N, C-alpha and C positions, 0 to 999 in steps of 0.2 A: 239306412243305418239306424235311424230312430225306430223304425218298425221292428227291427231285430231285438230291440231292448224290451218290447212289450210282452207282457204275460197275457196272452189272448184268452186263456181260461178264466182269469180273474175278470177281464172286461166283459166276457160273455155272461158271467154271473151277475154283474152289476152294471147293466147298460144304462139304467136311469141315472145312477151316480155319475157315469161318464158324460152323459148329455148335460146334466146340471153343471158340472165343472166346466165343460167346454163352453156352454152358453154364458156362464158367469164371466169367464176369462175374456171371451170375445166382446161381450157387452161393456165390461169395465175398460178394456183397451180402447174400444171405439169411442166411449164417452170422454176418456182422458185425452185422446188424440184430437177429437173434435173440439174440445174446450181449449186446448193449446192453440189450435189453428185459429179459432174464433178470437182468442185473445190477441192475435197478431193483426187483427183488423180485416180478416177475410169474411166473406158473406157466410150466412148460416148454411146455405146450400153447399158451398165449397167445403166448409168445415165438416159437415156431416159426411160428405163423400170422402174426404181425407181420412176421417175417423174409421169408416168402414174399410177403406183400403189398407189400413194399418192394423186391423183388428186381430189378425192371426198371431200365433205365438212365434216369435222370432228365434233365430239360431242361437243368439247369445243366451237365451233363457235356458237352453240345454246345458250350457257351460255352468251357469249358476246352479242349476239343479244337481249337476254332477258333484259340485263342491258341497252342496247342502246335505246330500245323502250321508256321507261319513260323519257329519256333525249331528246327525239325528234330527234334522229340522223337518223331515217328512214323517209324520206319525203313521204307523200301520201301512196301509196300502196307498198312502198318499202319493208316493213317487210314481207308481204304476198308473194311478188316476191322472196325474199330471201328464205323463207321456201319452196316454190315450186321448186326453183333451187336446194336447198339442197336435197330434196326428189328425184328429177330427177338425180342428180349426184350419189346418193346412188344406185338407180335402175340401173344406167349405169355401176357401178363399175365392176361387174363380166365380162361384155362384154369388157370393156376397158382393164382390166388385161389380158383377153384372147387374145386380139389383140396387147398387148404390145410388144411381141417379133417380130412379123412381121413388126410392125411400126418402131421399133428400127432398124431393118435391112434396111428398106427403108431410114431412116434418115442417117444411116452410109454410104449407097451407094451414096446418094445425096451429103454428105459431103466428100465422098471419104476417109473414115476412116475405118481401119480394125476392125474386130469384137474383136480382142484381141490387145490392145495397150501395147507395151513392153517398160519398162524402160531400160536404157543402160545396166545395169548389167543383166537384164533378157534376153536380146537378145542373150547372149552367151549360155543360157540354152537351147534355141531351135535351135541354129546353130550347130546341131549335125548330125552325120552320123551313120547309123547302130544302131540306138537307139530303145527303146521300148516306145510306147505310151500307157499309162494307162488311160482308160476312167472310171472314178468313183473312189472315194477315201474312200469307206467304209472299212469294215474289210478285205475283200479280196484284195482290192487295196492297203491298208496299208501294209499287209503282203508281197505282191509281191514287193512293193517298197523297203522294208527292205532287202529282199533277193537279189534284183538286186543291191542295194547299197553295200551290203557285197561282192557281186561277182565282183564289179567294172564295171558293165554294165550301160551305160547311159540310162536315162529314162526321160520322161516328163509326167505330170499328168494333166488331164482335169477334172474339177468338177464344178457342178452348184449350190452347196450350199455355199453361201458367207461366213458363219461362219467357215465352214470346211476349205475353202481356206485360210482364215485369220490365223487360228491356224496352218495350215501346213506351211504357209509362215514364221511364227515365228520360226518354227522348221527347217527352211532353206530347205524345199522341193521345187523342181522345179515344182510348181503347178500353174495352171492358171484357171480363171473363164471362162468357155466356154462350149458349147454344142458339144460333141464329135460326133454328127451325122450330122454336118454341113460342107459343102465343105470348106468355108473360114477359119473356125476354125482349121480343120485338116491340111489344107495347111500351116497355120501360125505356127503350131508346127512341121512342116517338115515331113509330112507323105510320101512325095516322096522319102525321104532319109532313112526312118525308116525300120527296119527289121521286127518288130512284133508290132501289135496293140492288146491290150487286153481290152475287154469290161467287166468290173466288176460291172455292174449295174443290177437292178432288174426291168427293164421296157421293156417287150418284143417288143413293137412297136418301141421304140427308138433303141433297139439293132438291129432289122432287118434293119431299115433305116441306122443306122451307118455302119453296115456290107456292105450294098450295096454301100454306098458312099465311104468307104475305099477301096473296091475292084475296084471301078471306078477310083479313084485317083492314086492307085498304084496296078497294076495287080499282082505284084510279092510279095507283102507283105503277111506275115503269120498272119491270123486273128484267135484269140482265144476268145471264148465267154463263160463266166460263166453264167449259168441260173438256176433259181430255178424251172423252169417249163419244165417238160419232154415233154409236148405237143409242145413246141417251138423248139425242136431239129431239126426236119426235115425242118421247115421253115428257120431257121438260116443257115442250110447247103445249102439249095437251094439259099439263098441270097449271098453266097460266103464264109461262115466261113470255115476255115480249121479244127478247133478243137472246139467242143461244149462240155463243161464240166457241166453236171447236178449235182448239189450239193448232192442230196439224193443218187444218184447212186455211186458217189465217196466215200461217207461215207460207203456204203455197200461194195465196193471193198476194202477199207482200213480194214474193219473188216474181210473180207474174207482172205486177205493177212496175217493178224495176226493169224488167226486160223491155216492156213497152216504152219506158222512159229512155232507155238506151237507143231506141230507134227514133227518138225525137218526136214521139207522139204527144200531143198537147195534154196537159194535166187534167183538163176537164173531161177529155175523152177517156183517159185512164180511170178517172173517178167513176164515169158512167159504166165502164166495163166491169169494174170491181163491184159497184153497187148492183149490177145486174146479177152477178153470181150470188151475192148475199141475198138479194131480193127473192131468189127462188130457193133459198135455204141450202145453198152449196150443192144443189142437185147435179151440176155439171161435174163436180169433183167426186160425187158419190155414184156417178153413172146413171143418174136419174133426172137429167136435164129436161126441162119443159120444152115442148115442141117449138114454142115461140122464142126461146132464148137464142140470141145471135150475137156472138162475140166477133166483131169484124174489124177491130182497129188495125190489125196487121194487114188484113186482106185488102183494104182500101189503099194502103200505101205500097202494095206490090212487093212486100218483103217475103222472101222465100227461105229465110234462115230457119234453123231448127233449134229446139231446146232439148237438152238431154241432161240426165242425172246419172252420175257414176259413184259407186262406193269405193273408197280408198282401201286397197288390199294391203295386207301385211307383205312387206318386201318390195312395194312399188317405189319407183324413183321419187315420187312426191313426198313419201314419208320423211318427216324431219325437216322438210323445206317449208317456206311460206310463199304466198302468191308472188312476192317480189323476186325472191331468189330463183323461183322456178321459171320466171320469164315466159309464162305460158303463151301470151298473145303473140310475141315475136317468133317463137319457135313453131307454133301450131296454127295461128290465125284465129283460134277460138278465144272467147272471152269468158272469164269466170265471173258469175253473177253473185253467188253466195255459197257459203259452206254451212251445212246443217250438222250440228253436233248435239247429241242428247236432246233432240227436239227443239233446240234453239238455233236460229239462223244468224250467221255472222256475214254482214255485207261488206264491211271495211275492216278486216282483221288488223289488229295492231302489229307492230314489228316483232313482238314476242310470239305471235301466233305460229304454230307449226302444224302441218297436216299430220294426222295419225290414222292408223287403221280403224275402219268403222265410220269415218266421216263420210257424209254424202255431199258431193260437189255438184253444183248446178252450173252448166255450161251453155253457151249459145254460140252458134256459128254455122258455116256451111258444112255439108255432110263430111267431106274429107278432113276438114279442120277438126270437127268433133271427134272423128276416129283417131286422129293423131293425139288430140288432147286426152281422150279417155285412156290411151295407152300409158300416159304418164302416171295414172292412178291405179293401174293394174300391175300385178306382180309379173315379173319377167318369166317367160317360158310358156 
């Protein structure tokens, strides 16, 4: 709609004027927005990035311009130049935002300002030794922080979502806005003195870069990476990660351990079996098990039961029921071990839990019992 208002002939005749007006508007808006952000106590890097993200001409400007034209506030071809500059700024926005982080780095270097600027009370939070650096404050990062706090182990968190950082700050977490794959950011949170760094993000490229940077800055640090992508495991290991934890395989191992526990297998034996799978980088789950790997906890006990997984189908008897009301064990003889929903395993669902289509149900039992149990989770017919 804005483009239809443009006089293209005029703009073709005066391209330099258009570029000059567009550049002036973008620069002035970027400077004003950056200054406002900086006045709120944000770092120079965040302020510059915010200014560039808000540098384009906004929709409300067209409303004001439409009011200004009848009042004669645009001299000559001023209105057309304003429209052209507006369209140019909008077209440039994705490229400006894409370049915001590198430009902010340049400004910080020229101004000799660190990527993370610390308040006096925050300086104590990063002046640690033997601490853990958590990169990413999603579900895994939050859970790790809770455990470390309960264990009395010092930690520092890096997160790039401003709202998450603000909420965590209100909860008195030692969290900072920063990219955990950058040299200066990791140095600022004391990676040279840290014992462990954990990457709890879901960005394979950033994880690989962060692992390489962390290993370069501290050759002795232990690097743990949580990844959703099995294909990324080898790349992360080559980049320098000590431990790569794939979510889906860890869920499978947890279910495996619970099955062994149900058969009364000693905990140390279970730990040995699970450690064996992890020790060969989950090869048995990837179909790449080493020839020497031998998982024989069940074999030595003479157990011949089977493990099966079934997906709950729409229209199945189990939909809307929970494990208690379904009375699965009494009716079929099979035992429900876990329910996997959206990648998360539920071992002891609460009374409010209800099966729904798409859930994956893990069952253990004799062949006929398993067949009867699977029927409860499949649609009739």
